[in-house]
C-alpha positions, 0 to 999 in steps of 0.5 A: 496373450501375447499380443495384448501384453506385447501391444501394451508394453509398446504403448507404455513407452510411447511406440505404438506409432511404430510397430504393427503387432499382430497375432496368428495361428499356424492352424485354423482350429480356432479361427473367429474365436475368442481367446481361451476364458482363461487367458483373458482372465489372465490378462483381465488380472495383469488390467489387460484385455483382449475380448475384442481379437479373434483368431485367425491363420498366418499368411504367406504374405503376414510372414513375408510383410513381418520383420519378426515373426516370434513363435512359442514353440518349436512346431510353430516355429517350424511351421511358420518357417515352412511359409517362408523362402531360406533367405527370410527364415532368420526373421523367426525366432522361439518366443524365450531364445531371447531370455538367457539361458532358455534357448530353445525352451516353448512356451506351453500352450495354455488352452491344454495346460490352463496354466495361464499364469506361468504363460504370462510369466514366461511371456512377461520376461521375454516380450520386454526383452524383445523389445528392446533388441527391436528398437536396438535394431532400429537404431543400428538401422537409422545410423 
C-alpha cells in the first residue's frame, strides 16, 4: 500500500523523475505474490492501483543504494538495520516516527489485522510528511 500511495503522492507533486520508490519484504514468505486482496480493495477505494506489484525480499544492495528506508514496524526496522553497517543505519526509519506524538508507533500488518483502511489512514498521515522531509533534504544538499 505504501509504495502505491507514495508513488502517487510523488506524481501529484510532479516529482516522479526525482524518486525511485519500491516496497520490499524482510522475509521470503510472500515473494512473488500480489498484494492481499484487502489491500488492493482499500487502494481501489482511494483510486490507486497496485495490482501489478509482486512481493520481493529486500537485499543488502537495495539497502545500501537507498537514501531512505521507511519501515512499518520495529521488527522490520531491526531486520533492515542488520543488513547495513552501523554508519548507514541512520537512513532506516519507522514510518510513524515522522508524525508528532507517534514516535515508536508501528503500523500493524493488515495481512493479520484486516484493518486495511486503518493502515491506509496511518500511511496517509505519514507519507506526505516524509515527502516534505525528503524534499527539504534535497534542497539543503543542493545549497
